[in-house]
N, CA, C and O atoms as a Maestro MAE file, in Angstrom:
{
 s_m_m2io_version
 :::
 2.0.0
}

f_m_ct {
 s_m_title
 :::
 protein
 m_atom[324] {
  # First column is atom index #
  i_m_mmod_type
  r_m_x_coord
  r_m_y_coord
  r_m_z_coord
  i_m_residue_number
  s_m_chain_name
  s_m_pdb_residue_name
  s_m_pdb_atom_name
  i_m_atomic_number
  :::
  1 25 -5.156 24.070 7.418 1 A "MET " " N  " 7
  2 3 -5.204 22.639 7.432 1 A "MET " " CA " 6
  3 2 -7.003 22.296 7.947 1 A "MET " " C  " 6
  4 15 -7.313 22.884 8.983 1 A "MET " " O  " 8
  5 25 -7.799 21.678 7.494 2 A "SER " " N  " 7
  6 3 -8.906 21.577 8.211 2 A "SER " " CA " 6
  7 2 -9.395 20.302 8.825 2 A "SER " " C  " 6
  8 15 -9.474 19.605 7.814 2 A "SER " " O  " 8
  9 25 -9.746 19.600 9.742 3 A "ASP " " N  " 7
  10 3 -10.341 18.241 10.139 3 A "ASP " " CA " 6
  11 2 -11.718 18.196 10.270 3 A "ASP " " C  " 6
  12 15 -12.539 19.005 10.704 3 A "ASP " " O  " 8
  13 25 -11.825 16.733 9.659 4 A "ILE " " N  " 7
  14 3 -13.235 16.645 9.473 4 A "ILE " " CA " 6
  15 2 -13.601 15.203 10.255 4 A "ILE " " C  " 6
  16 15 -13.214 14.061 10.006 4 A "ILE " " O  " 8
  17 25 -14.576 15.752 11.384 5 A "LYS " " N  " 7
  18 3 -14.515 14.129 12.292 5 A "LYS " " CA " 6
  19 2 -15.644 13.430 12.111 5 A "LYS " " C  " 6
  20 15 -16.617 13.978 12.631 5 A "LYS " " O  " 8
  21 25 -15.843 12.537 11.626 6 A "LEU " " N  " 7
  22 3 -16.682 11.698 11.252 6 A "LEU " " CA " 6
  23 2 -16.563 10.144 12.159 6 A "LEU " " C  " 6
  24 15 -15.626 9.356 12.291 6 A "LEU " " O  " 8
  25 25 -17.901 10.147 12.657 7 A "ASN " " N  " 7
  26 3 -18.308 8.549 13.365 7 A "ASN " " CA " 6
  27 2 -18.002 7.751 12.105 7 A "ASN " " C  " 6
  28 15 -17.936 8.015 10.905 7 A "ASN " " O  " 8
  29 25 -17.808 6.432 13.025 8 A "ILE " " N  " 7
  30 3 -17.332 5.258 11.762 8 A "ILE " " CA " 6
  31 2 -18.374 5.064 10.996 8 A "ILE " " C  " 6
  32 15 -18.344 5.221 9.775 8 A "ILE " " O  " 8
  33 25 -19.268 4.748 11.578 9 A "HIS " " N  " 7
  34 3 -20.340 4.728 10.634 9 A "HIS " " CA " 6
  35 2 -20.899 5.441 9.341 9 A "HIS " " C  " 6
  36 15 -21.460 5.065 8.312 9 A "HIS " " O  " 8
  37 25 -20.433 6.788 9.936 10 A "GLU " " N  " 7
  38 3 -20.669 7.846 8.579 10 A "GLU " " CA " 6
  39 2 -19.539 7.590 7.768 10 A "GLU " " C  " 6
  40 15 -19.699 7.199 6.612 10 A "GLU " " O  " 8
  41 25 -18.771 7.711 8.096 11 A "ALA " " N  " 7
  42 3 -17.052 7.011 7.513 11 A "ALA " " CA " 6
  43 2 -17.586 5.966 6.725 11 A "ALA " " C  " 6
  44 15 -17.526 6.054 5.499 11 A "ALA " " O  " 8
  45 25 -18.082 5.022 7.257 12 A "LYS " " N  " 7
  46 3 -18.518 3.730 6.447 12 A "LYS " " CA " 6
  47 2 -19.338 4.079 4.914 12 A "LYS " " C  " 6
  48 15 -19.333 3.392 3.893 12 A "LYS " " O  " 8
  49 25 -19.973 5.299 5.152 13 A "THR " " N  " 7
  50 3 -21.403 5.230 4.454 13 A "THR " " CA " 6
  51 2 -20.563 6.300 3.443 13 A "THR " " C  " 6
  52 15 -20.736 5.930 2.282 13 A "THR " " O  " 8
  53 25 -19.767 7.423 3.507 14 A "HIS " " N  " 7
  54 3 -19.111 8.264 2.742 14 A "HIS " " CA " 6
  55 2 -18.194 8.834 2.998 14 A "HIS " " C  " 6
  56 15 -18.158 10.035 3.265 14 A "HIS " " O  " 8
  57 25 -17.073 7.909 2.958 15 A "LEU " " N  " 7
  58 3 -15.487 8.070 2.870 15 A "LEU " " CA " 6
  59 2 -15.189 8.145 1.746 15 A "LEU " " C  " 6
  60 15 -14.256 8.901 1.476 15 A "LEU " " O  " 8
  61 25 -15.845 7.409 0.664 16 A "SER " " N  " 7
  62 3 -15.269 7.964 -0.581 16 A "SER " " CA " 6
  63 2 -15.241 9.243 -1.238 16 A "SER " " C  " 6
  64 15 -14.348 9.600 -2.006 16 A "SER " " O  " 8
  65 25 -16.603 10.160 -0.800 17 A "ARG " " N  " 7
  66 3 -16.910 11.483 -1.201 17 A "ARG " " CA " 6
  67 2 -16.007 12.198 -0.485 17 A "ARG " " C  " 6
  68 15 -15.333 13.054 -1.058 17 A "ARG " " O  " 8
  69 25 -15.840 11.909 1.100 18 A "HIS " " N  " 7
  70 3 -15.061 13.212 1.700 18 A "HIS " " CA " 6
  71 2 -13.819 12.591 1.141 18 A "HIS " " C  " 6
  72 15 -13.734 13.149 0.047 18 A "HIS " " O  " 8
  73 25 -13.013 11.939 1.217 19 A "LEU " " N  " 7
  74 3 -11.346 11.619 0.288 19 A "LEU " " CA " 6
  75 2 -11.433 12.291 -1.121 19 A "LEU " " C  " 6
  76 15 -10.410 12.661 -1.696 19 A "LEU " " O  " 8
  77 25 -13.138 12.494 -1.868 20 A "ASN " " N  " 7
  78 3 -12.352 13.467 -2.950 20 A "ASN " " CA " 6
  79 2 -12.848 14.749 -2.713 20 A "ASN " " C  " 6
  80 15 -13.233 15.389 -3.692 20 A "ASN " " O  " 8
  81 25 -12.918 15.283 -1.525 21 A "GLU " " N  " 7
  82 3 -12.871 16.629 -1.180 21 A "GLU " " CA " 6
  83 2 -11.975 17.165 -0.281 21 A "GLU " " C  " 6
  84 15 -11.986 18.277 0.246 21 A "GLU " " O  " 8
  85 25 -11.001 16.018 -0.133 22 A "MET " " N  " 7
  86 3 -9.916 16.668 0.642 22 A "MET " " CA " 6
  87 2 -8.681 16.838 0.049 22 A "MET " " C  " 6
  88 15 -8.324 15.941 -0.714 22 A "MET " " O  " 8
  89 25 -7.633 18.178 0.293 23 A "SER " " N  " 7
  90 3 -6.940 18.648 -0.032 23 A "SER " " CA " 6
  91 2 -5.518 18.079 0.972 23 A "SER " " C  " 6
  92 15 -5.620 17.771 2.160 23 A "SER " " O  " 8
  93 25 -4.299 18.040 0.210 24 A "GLU " " N  " 7
  94 3 -3.151 17.686 0.616 24 A "GLU " " CA " 6
  95 2 -2.980 17.719 2.127 24 A "GLU " " C  " 6
  96 15 -2.344 16.791 2.628 24 A "GLU " " O  " 8
  97 25 -3.621 18.974 3.166 25 A "ASN " " N  " 7
  98 3 -3.315 19.389 4.323 25 A "ASN " " CA " 6
  99 2 -4.970 19.159 5.039 25 A "ASN " " C  " 6
  100 15 -5.288 19.704 6.096 25 A "ASN " " O  " 8
  101 25 -5.634 18.522 4.473 26 A "ASP " " N  " 7
  102 3 -6.821 18.144 5.499 26 A "ASP " " CA " 6
  103 2 -6.616 16.722 6.030 26 A "ASP " " C  " 6
  104 15 -5.811 15.985 5.461 26 A "ASP " " O  " 8
  105 25 -7.460 16.216 7.325 27 A "ARG " " N  " 7
  106 3 -7.075 15.159 7.686 27 A "ARG " " CA " 6
  107 2 -8.679 14.723 7.950 27 A "ARG " " C  " 6
  108 15 -9.336 15.754 8.094 27 A "ARG " " O  " 8
  109 25 -9.485 13.561 8.054 28 A "ILE " " N  " 7
  110 3 -10.362 13.316 8.711 28 A "ILE " " CA " 6
  111 2 -9.909 12.297 9.879 28 A "ILE " " C  " 6
  112 15 -8.931 11.549 9.835 28 A "ILE " " O  " 8
  113 25 -10.822 12.431 10.916 29 A "ILE " " N  " 7
  114 3 -10.649 12.256 12.525 29 A "ILE " " CA " 6
  115 2 -11.824 11.118 12.159 29 A "ILE " " C  " 6
  116 15 -12.768 11.374 11.412 29 A "ILE " " O  " 8
  117 25 -11.646 10.004 12.713 30 A "LEU " " N  " 7
  118 3 -12.295 8.939 12.776 30 A "LEU " " CA " 6
  119 2 -12.827 8.510 14.093 30 A "LEU " " C  " 6
  120 15 -11.921 7.977 14.733 30 A "LEU " " O  " 8
  121 25 -13.905 8.538 14.718 31 A "CYS " " N  " 7
  122 3 -14.541 8.783 15.960 31 A "CYS " " CA " 6
  123 2 -15.126 7.879 16.466 31 A "CYS " " C  " 6
  124 15 -15.781 7.500 15.495 31 A "CYS " " O  " 8
  125 25 -15.492 6.996 17.559 32 A "ARG " " N  " 7
  126 3 -16.242 5.838 17.819 32 A "ARG " " CA " 6
  127 2 -16.764 6.677 19.381 32 A "ARG " " C  " 6
  128 15 -16.267 7.032 20.450 32 A "ARG " " O  " 8
  129 25 -18.076 6.695 18.669 33 A "ARG " " N  " 7
  130 3 -18.791 7.340 19.803 33 A "ARG " " CA " 6
  131 2 -18.551 9.064 20.521 33 A "ARG " " C  " 6
  132 15 -18.644 9.552 21.647 33 A "ARG " " O  " 8
  133 25 -18.175 9.614 19.025 34 A "ASN " " N  " 7
  134 3 -17.618 10.947 19.286 34 A "ASN " " CA " 6
  135 2 -16.113 10.952 19.838 34 A "ASN " " C  " 6
  136 15 -15.410 11.776 19.253 34 A "ASN " " O  " 8
  137 25 -15.425 10.166 20.899 35 A "LEU " " N  " 7
  138 3 -14.306 10.135 21.061 35 A "LEU " " CA " 6
  139 2 -13.250 9.495 19.549 35 A "LEU " " C  " 6
  140 15 -13.444 8.517 18.828 35 A "LEU " " O  " 8
  141 25 -12.123 10.558 19.526 36 A "PRO " " N  " 7
  142 3 -11.096 10.298 17.895 36 A "PRO " " CA " 6
  143 2 -10.336 8.698 18.548 36 A "PRO " " C  " 6
  144 15 -10.029 8.377 19.695 36 A "PRO " " O  " 8
  145 25 -10.231 7.952 17.220 37 A "VAL " " N  " 7
  146 3 -9.563 6.883 17.276 37 A "VAL " " CA " 6
  147 2 -8.720 6.766 16.301 37 A "VAL " " C  " 6
  148 15 -7.751 6.052 16.562 37 A "VAL " " O  " 8
  149 25 -8.747 7.095 15.556 38 A "ALA " " N  " 7
  150 3 -7.784 7.251 14.185 38 A "ALA " " CA " 6
  151 2 -7.626 8.617 13.547 38 A "ALA " " C  " 6
  152 15 -8.149 9.618 14.037 38 A "ALA " " O  " 8
  153 25 -6.962 8.635 12.545 39 A "GLU " " N  " 7
  154 3 -6.903 9.636 11.862 39 A "GLU " " CA " 6
  155 2 -6.104 9.263 10.059 39 A "GLU " " C  " 6
  156 15 -5.076 8.615 9.860 39 A "GLU " " O  " 8
  157 25 -6.996 9.922 9.009 40 A "ILE " " N  " 7
  158 3 -6.923 9.732 7.706 40 A "ILE " " CA " 6
  159 2 -6.081 10.758 7.113 40 A "ILE " " C  " 6
  160 15 -6.314 11.950 7.314 40 A "ILE " " O  " 8
  161 25 -5.243 10.411 6.491 41 A "ARG " " N  " 7
  162 3 -4.412 11.657 5.986 41 A "ARG " " CA " 6
  163 2 -4.121 11.340 4.365 41 A "ARG " " C  " 6
  164 15 -3.921 10.173 4.030 41 A "ARG " " O  " 8
  165 25 -4.105 12.357 3.425 42 A "LEU " " N  " 7
  166 3 -4.075 11.844 1.771 42 A "LEU " " CA " 6
  167 2 -2.456 11.335 1.729 42 A "LEU " " C  " 6
  168 15 -1.877 12.150 2.447 42 A "LEU " " O  " 8
  169 25 -1.704 10.598 1.342 43 A "LEU " " N  " 7
  170 3 -0.402 10.219 0.879 43 A "LEU " " CA " 6
  171 2 0.013 11.636 0.336 43 A "LEU " " C  " 6
  172 15 -0.755 12.558 0.061 43 A "LEU " " O  " 8
  173 25 1.469 11.621 0.233 44 A "PRO " " N  " 7
  174 3 1.556 12.482 -1.228 44 A "PRO " " CA " 6
  175 2 1.699 11.905 -2.540 44 A "PRO " " C  " 6
  176 15 1.483 10.761 -2.941 44 A "PRO " " O  " 8
  177 25 2.100 12.920 -3.107 45 A "VAL " " N  " 7
  178 3 1.742 12.222 -4.727 45 A "VAL " " CA " 6
  179 2 3.162 11.798 -5.222 45 A "VAL " " C  " 6
  180 15 4.028 12.637 -4.969 45 A "VAL " " O  " 8
  181 25 3.529 10.824 -5.786 46 A "ARG " " N  " 7
  182 3 4.560 10.764 -6.305 46 A "ARG " " CA " 6
  183 2 4.680 11.083 -7.656 46 A "ARG " " C  " 6
  184 15 4.039 10.638 -8.608 46 A "ARG " " O  " 8
  185 25 5.876 12.181 -7.617 47 A "ARG " " N  " 7
  186 3 5.910 12.892 -8.494 47 A "ARG " " CA " 6
  187 2 7.166 11.965 -9.727 47 A "ARG " " C  " 6
  188 15 7.242 12.606 -10.775 47 A "ARG " " O  " 8
  189 25 7.738 11.144 -9.735 48 A "HIS " " N  " 7
  190 3 8.755 10.804 -10.546 48 A "HIS " " CA " 6
  191 2 8.021 8.863 -10.605 48 A "HIS " " C  " 6
  192 15 7.645 8.170 -9.660 48 A "HIS " " O  " 8
  193 25 8.065 8.573 -11.921 49 A "GLN " " N  " 7
  194 3 7.764 7.142 -12.263 49 A "GLN " " CA " 6
  195 2 9.241 6.709 -12.682 49 A "GLN " " C  " 6
  196 15 10.030 7.374 -13.353 49 A "GLN " " O  " 8
  197 25 9.471 5.211 -12.032 50 A "ARG " " N  " 7
  198 3 10.367 4.432 -12.295 50 A "ARG " " CA " 6
  199 2 10.344 4.079 -13.854 50 A "ARG " " C  " 6
  200 15 9.482 3.585 -14.580 50 A "ARG " " O  " 8
  201 25 11.719 4.563 -14.079 51 A "ARG " " N  " 7
  202 3 11.693 3.938 -15.632 51 A "ARG " " CA " 6
  203 2 12.097 2.591 -15.768 51 A "ARG " " C  " 6
  204 15 12.586 1.808 -14.954 51 A "ARG " " O  " 8
  205 25 11.808 2.482 -16.911 52 A "LEU " " N  " 7
  206 3 11.940 0.487 -17.281 52 A "LEU " " CA " 6
  207 2 13.390 0.412 -18.117 52 A "LEU " " C  " 6
  208 15 13.679 1.310 -18.908 52 A "LEU " " O  " 8
  209 25 14.170 -0.588 -17.911 53 A "GLY " " N  " 7
  210 3 15.514 -1.177 -18.304 53 A "GLY " " CA " 6
  211 2 16.306 -0.273 -17.871 53 A "GLY " " C  " 6
  212 15 16.968 -0.044 -18.883 53 A "GLY " " O  " 8
  213 25 16.822 0.609 -16.824 54 A "LEU " " N  " 7
  214 3 17.804 1.183 -16.124 54 A "LEU " " CA " 6
  215 2 19.245 0.194 -15.697 54 A "LEU " " C  " 6
  216 15 20.395 0.595 -15.518 54 A "LEU " " O  " 8
  217 25 18.898 -0.712 -15.643 55 A "ALA " " N  " 7
  218 3 20.105 -2.031 -15.726 55 A "ALA " " CA " 6
  219 2 20.397 -2.694 -16.264 55 A "ALA " " C  " 6
  220 15 21.114 -3.626 -15.901 55 A "ALA " " O  " 8
  221 25 19.804 -2.435 -17.793 56 A "LYS " " N  " 7
  222 3 20.139 -2.886 -18.745 56 A "LYS " " CA " 6
  223 2 21.447 -3.049 -19.121 56 A "LYS " " C  " 6
  224 15 22.192 -2.086 -19.305 56 A "LYS " " O  " 8
  225 25 21.831 -4.344 -19.267 57 A "GLY " " N  " 7
  226 3 23.073 -4.808 -19.921 57 A "GLY " " CA " 6
  227 2 24.307 -4.757 -18.386 57 A "GLY " " C  " 6
  228 15 25.535 -4.845 -18.396 57 A "GLY " " O  " 8
  229 25 23.580 -4.624 -17.494 58 A "GLU " " N  " 7
  230 3 24.476 -4.667 -16.298 58 A "GLU " " CA " 6
  231 2 24.981 -6.257 -15.822 58 A "GLU " " C  " 6
  232 15 26.056 -6.534 -15.289 58 A "GLU " " O  " 8
  233 25 23.637 -7.406 -16.259 59 A "PHE " " N  " 7
  234 3 23.620 -8.587 -15.609 59 A "PHE " " CA " 6
  235 2 23.115 -9.758 -16.559 59 A "PHE " " C  " 6
  236 15 22.791 -9.266 -17.640 59 A "PHE " " O  " 8
  237 25 22.989 -10.716 -16.543 60 A "THR " " N  " 7
  238 3 22.681 -11.611 -17.411 60 A "THR " " CA " 6
  239 2 22.023 -12.543 -16.420 60 A "THR " " C  " 6
  240 15 22.379 -12.465 -15.245 60 A "THR " " O  " 8
  241 25 20.872 -13.629 -16.860 61 A "VAL " " N  " 7
  242 3 20.403 -14.396 -15.961 61 A "VAL " " CA " 6
  243 2 20.922 -15.670 -16.840 61 A "VAL " " C  " 6
  244 15 20.651 -15.980 -18.000 61 A "VAL " " O  " 8
  245 25 21.853 -16.363 -15.774 62 A "PRO " " N  " 7
  246 3 22.022 -18.105 -16.242 62 A "PRO " " CA " 6
  247 2 21.338 -18.510 -16.873 62 A "PRO " " C  " 6
  248 15 20.275 -17.891 -16.893 62 A "PRO " " O  " 8
  249 25 21.417 -19.686 -17.740 63 A "GLY " " N  " 7
  250 3 20.093 -20.700 -18.171 63 A "GLY " " CA " 6
  251 2 19.798 -21.876 -17.025 63 A "GLY " " C  " 6
  252 15 18.903 -22.721 -17.004 63 A "GLY " " O  " 8
  253 25 21.042 -21.583 -15.938 64 A "SER " " N  " 7
  254 3 20.424 -23.083 -14.967 64 A "SER " " CA " 6
  255 2 19.496 -22.030 -13.866 64 A "SER " " C  " 6
  256 15 19.315 -22.515 -12.749 64 A "SER " " O  " 8
  257 25 19.003 -20.858 -14.079 65 A "PHE " " N  " 7
  258 3 17.908 -20.310 -13.534 65 A "PHE " " CA " 6
  259 2 16.933 -20.916 -13.565 65 A "PHE " " C  " 6
  260 15 16.260 -21.091 -12.549 65 A "PHE " " O  " 8
  261 25 16.597 -21.403 -14.767 66 A "PHE " " N  " 7
  262 3 15.398 -22.052 -15.228 66 A "PHE " " CA " 6
  263 2 15.484 -23.542 -14.898 66 A "PHE " " C  " 6
  264 15 14.513 -24.266 -15.120 66 A "PHE " " O  " 8
  265 25 16.657 -24.040 -14.355 67 A "ASP " " N  " 7
  266 3 16.116 -25.679 -14.072 67 A "ASP " " CA " 6
  267 2 15.266 -25.558 -12.548 67 A "ASP " " C  " 6
  268 15 14.963 -24.754 -11.667 67 A "ASP " " O  " 8
  269 25 15.093 -27.441 -13.088 68 A "PRO " " N  " 7
  270 3 14.122 -27.195 -11.588 68 A "PRO " " CA " 6
  271 2 14.572 -27.069 -9.844 68 A "PRO " " C  " 6
  272 15 15.671 -27.624 -9.822 68 A "PRO " " O  " 8
  273 25 14.319 -26.708 -8.702 69 A "LEU " " N  " 7
  274 3 14.898 -26.896 -7.839 69 A "LEU " " CA " 6
  275 2 15.134 -28.172 -7.259 69 A "LEU " " C  " 6
  276 15 14.603 -29.207 -7.663 69 A "LEU " " O  " 8
  277 25 15.800 -28.107 -6.467 70 A "PRO " " N  " 7
  278 3 16.074 -29.500 -5.434 70 A "PRO " " CA " 6
  279 2 14.879 -29.824 -4.619 70 A "PRO " " C  " 6
  280 15 14.024 -29.117 -4.085 70 A "PRO " " O  " 8
  281 25 15.081 -31.158 -4.685 71 A "ASP " " N  " 7
  282 3 13.697 -31.785 -3.514 71 A "ASP " " CA " 6
  283 2 13.724 -30.722 -2.392 71 A "ASP " " C  " 6
  284 15 12.848 -29.880 -2.199 71 A "ASP " " O  " 8
  285 25 15.108 -30.921 -1.524 72 A "ASP " " N  " 7
  286 3 15.173 -30.226 -0.492 72 A "ASP " " CA " 6
  287 2 14.778 -28.904 -0.090 72 A "ASP " " C  " 6
  288 15 14.479 -28.464 1.020 72 A "ASP " " O  " 8
  289 25 14.869 -28.087 -1.792 73 A "LEU " " N  " 7
  290 3 14.229 -26.953 -1.191 73 A "LEU " " CA " 6
  291 2 13.356 -26.855 -1.774 73 A "LEU " " C  " 6
  292 15 13.377 -25.662 -2.076 73 A "LEU " " O  " 8
  293 25 12.422 -27.317 -2.246 74 A "LEU " " N  " 7
  294 3 11.179 -27.330 -2.618 74 A "LEU " " CA " 6
  295 2 10.627 -27.755 -1.473 74 A "LEU " " C  " 6
  296 15 10.017 -26.875 -0.866 74 A "LEU " " O  " 8
  297 25 10.643 -28.928 -0.930 75 A "ASN " " N  " 7
  298 3 10.042 -29.215 0.300 75 A "ASN " " CA " 6
  299 2 10.264 -28.514 1.627 75 A "ASN " " C  " 6
  300 15 9.876 -28.999 2.691 75 A "ASN " " O  " 8
  301 25 10.833 -27.483 1.538 76 A "ALA " " N  " 7
  302 3 11.024 -26.323 2.669 76 A "ALA " " CA " 6
  303 2 10.232 -25.338 2.292 76 A "ALA " " C  " 6
  304 15 9.682 -24.669 3.166 76 A "ALA " " O  " 8
  305 25 9.977 -25.000 0.665 77 A "PHE " " N  " 7
  306 3 8.736 -24.055 0.802 77 A "PHE " " CA " 6
  307 2 7.541 -24.503 0.947 77 A "PHE " " C  " 6
  308 15 6.613 -23.736 1.200 77 A "PHE " " O  " 8
  309 25 7.372 -25.849 0.808 78 A "GLU " " N  " 7
  310 3 5.730 -26.441 1.023 78 A "GLU " " CA " 6
  311 2 5.755 -26.607 2.600 78 A "GLU " " C  " 6
  312 15 4.879 -27.352 3.041 78 A "GLU " " O  " 8
  313 25 6.423 -26.162 3.311 79 A "GLY " " N  " 7
  314 3 6.525 -26.780 4.557 79 A "GLY " " CA " 6
  315 2 6.938 -28.087 5.341 79 A "GLY " " C  " 6
  316 15 6.903 -28.406 6.529 79 A "GLY " " O  " 8
  317 25 7.422 -28.828 3.955 80 A "LYS " " N  " 7
  318 3 7.799 -30.435 4.605 80 A "LYS " " CA " 6
  319 2 8.902 -30.358 4.858 80 A "LYS " " C  " 6
  320 15 9.599 -29.377 4.600 80 A "LYS " " O  " 8
  321 25 9.371 -31.642 5.556 81 A "ARG " " N  " 7
  322 3 10.799 -31.880 6.323 81 A "ARG " " CA " 6
  323 2 11.351 -32.551 5.624 81 A "ARG " " C  " 6
  324 15 12.488 -32.933 5.904 81 A "ARG " " O  " 8
  :::
 }
 m_bond[323] {
  # First column is bond index #
  i_m_from
  i_m_to
  i_m_order
  :::
  1 1 2 1
  2 2 3 1
  3 3 4 2
  4 3 5 1
  5 5 6 1
  6 6 7 1
  7 7 8 2
  8 7 9 1
  9 9 10 1
  10 10 11 1
  11 11 12 2
  12 11 13 1
  13 13 14 1
  14 14 15 1
  15 15 16 2
  16 15 17 1
  17 17 18 1
  18 18 19 1
  19 19 20 2
  20 19 21 1
  21 21 22 1
  22 22 23 1
  23 23 24 2
  24 23 25 1
  25 25 26 1
  26 26 27 1
  27 27 28 2
  28 27 29 1
  29 29 30 1
  30 30 31 1
  31 31 32 2
  32 31 33 1
  33 33 34 1
  34 34 35 1
  35 35 36 2
  36 35 37 1
  37 37 38 1
  38 38 39 1
  39 39 40 2
  40 39 41 1
  41 41 42 1
  42 42 43 1
  43 43 44 2
  44 43 45 1
  45 45 46 1
  46 46 47 1
  47 47 48 2
  48 47 49 1
  49 49 50 1
  50 50 51 1
  51 51 52 2
  52 51 53 1
  53 53 54 1
  54 54 55 1
  55 55 56 2
  56 55 57 1
  57 57 58 1
  58 58 59 1
  59 59 60 2
  60 59 61 1
  61 61 62 1
  62 62 63 1
  63 63 64 2
  64 63 65 1
  65 65 66 1
  66 66 67 1
  67 67 68 2
  68 67 69 1
  69 69 70 1
  70 70 71 1
  71 71 72 2
  72 71 73 1
  73 73 74 1
  74 74 75 1
  75 75 76 2
  76 75 77 1
  77 77 78 1
  78 78 79 1
  79 79 80 2
  80 79 81 1
  81 81 82 1
  82 82 83 1
  83 83 84 2
  84 83 85 1
  85 85 86 1
  86 86 87 1
  87 87 88 2
  88 87 89 1
  89 89 90 1
  90 90 91 1
  91 91 92 2
  92 91 93 1
  93 93 94 1
  94 94 95 1
  95 95 96 2
  96 95 97 1
  97 97 98 1
  98 98 99 1
  99 99 100 2
  100 99 101 1
  101 101 102 1
  102 102 103 1
  103 103 104 2
  104 103 105 1
  105 105 106 1
  106 106 107 1
  107 107 108 2
  108 107 109 1
  109 109 110 1
  110 110 111 1
  111 111 112 2
  112 111 113 1
  113 113 114 1
  114 114 115 1
  115 115 116 2
  116 115 117 1
  117 117 118 1
  118 118 119 1
  119 119 120 2
  120 119 121 1
  121 121 122 1
  122 122 123 1
  123 123 124 2
  124 123 125 1
  125 125 126 1
  126 126 127 1
  127 127 128 2
  128 127 129 1
  129 129 130 1
  130 130 131 1
  131 131 132 2
  132 131 133 1
  133 133 134 1
  134 134 135 1
  135 135 136 2
  136 135 137 1
  137 137 138 1
  138 138 139 1
  139 139 140 2
  140 139 141 1
  141 141 142 1
  142 142 143 1
  143 143 144 2
  144 143 145 1
  145 145 146 1
  146 146 147 1
  147 147 148 2
  148 147 149 1
  149 149 150 1
  150 150 151 1
  151 151 152 2
  152 151 153 1
  153 153 154 1
  154 154 155 1
  155 155 156 2
  156 155 157 1
  157 157 158 1
  158 158 159 1
  159 159 160 2
  160 159 161 1
  161 161 162 1
  162 162 163 1
  163 163 164 2
  164 163 165 1
  165 165 166 1
  166 166 167 1
  167 167 168 2
  168 167 169 1
  169 169 170 1
  170 170 171 1
  171 171 172 2
  172 171 173 1
  173 173 174 1
  174 174 175 1
  175 175 176 2
  176 175 177 1
  177 177 178 1
  178 178 179 1
  179 179 180 2
  180 179 181 1
  181 181 182 1
  182 182 183 1
  183 183 184 2
  184 183 185 1
  185 185 186 1
  186 186 187 1
  187 187 188 2
  188 187 189 1
  189 189 190 1
  190 190 191 1
  191 191 192 2
  192 191 193 1
  193 193 194 1
  194 194 195 1
  195 195 196 2
  196 195 197 1
  197 197 198 1
  198 198 199 1
  199 199 200 2
  200 199 201 1
  201 201 202 1
  202 202 203 1
  203 203 204 2
  204 203 205 1
  205 205 206 1
  206 206 207 1
  207 207 208 2
  208 207 209 1
  209 209 210 1
  210 210 211 1
  211 211 212 2
  212 211 213 1
  213 213 214 1
  214 214 215 1
  215 215 216 2
  216 215 217 1
  217 217 218 1
  218 218 219 1
  219 219 220 2
  220 219 221 1
  221 221 222 1
  222 222 223 1
  223 223 224 2
  224 223 225 1
  225 225 226 1
  226 226 227 1
  227 227 228 2
  228 227 229 1
  229 229 230 1
  230 230 231 1
  231 231 232 2
  232 231 233 1
  233 233 234 1
  234 234 235 1
  235 235 236 2
  236 235 237 1
  237 237 238 1
  238 238 239 1
  239 239 240 2
  240 239 241 1
  241 241 242 1
  242 242 243 1
  243 243 244 2
  244 243 245 1
  245 245 246 1
  246 246 247 1
  247 247 248 2
  248 247 249 1
  249 249 250 1
  250 250 251 1
  251 251 252 2
  252 251 253 1
  253 253 254 1
  254 254 255 1
  255 255 256 2
  256 255 257 1
  257 257 258 1
  258 258 259 1
  259 259 260 2
  260 259 261 1
  261 261 262 1
  262 262 263 1
  263 263 264 2
  264 263 265 1
  265 265 266 1
  266 266 267 1
  267 267 268 2
  268 267 269 1
  269 269 270 1
  270 270 271 1
  271 271 272 2
  272 271 273 1
  273 273 274 1
  274 274 275 1
  275 275 276 2
  276 275 277 1
  277 277 278 1
  278 278 279 1
  279 279 280 2
  280 279 281 1
  281 281 282 1
  282 282 283 1
  283 283 284 2
  284 283 285 1
  285 285 286 1
  286 286 287 1
  287 287 288 2
  288 287 289 1
  289 289 290 1
  290 290 291 1
  291 291 292 2
  292 291 293 1
  293 293 294 1
  294 294 295 1
  295 295 296 2
  296 295 297 1
  297 297 298 1
  298 298 299 1
  299 299 300 2
  300 299 301 1
  301 301 302 1
  302 302 303 1
  303 303 304 2
  304 303 305 1
  305 305 306 1
  306 306 307 1
  307 307 308 2
  308 307 309 1
  309 309 310 1
  310 310 311 1
  311 311 312 2
  312 311 313 1
  313 313 314 1
  314 314 315 1
  315 315 316 2
  316 315 317 1
  317 317 318 1
  318 318 319 1
  319 319 320 2
  320 319 321 1
  321 321 322 1
  322 322 323 1
  323 323 324 2
  :::
 }
}
């Protein structure tokens, strides 16, 4: 694991380049006036994509789902009383 120390100005200027050069165990230490204030690490890579249609046939959407909402519920969503 290696640490890359960057002052905030340098990070704003070159963050993309540093992120592209990072491996999974590296981290970037952000500093303000050479004092560490935050760290950046790469997120783990998601290995599995979700498959579509896994719940197919397990439920049906009733026709009333598409009916207009009652006025009191619409007012609640819009912040009206």
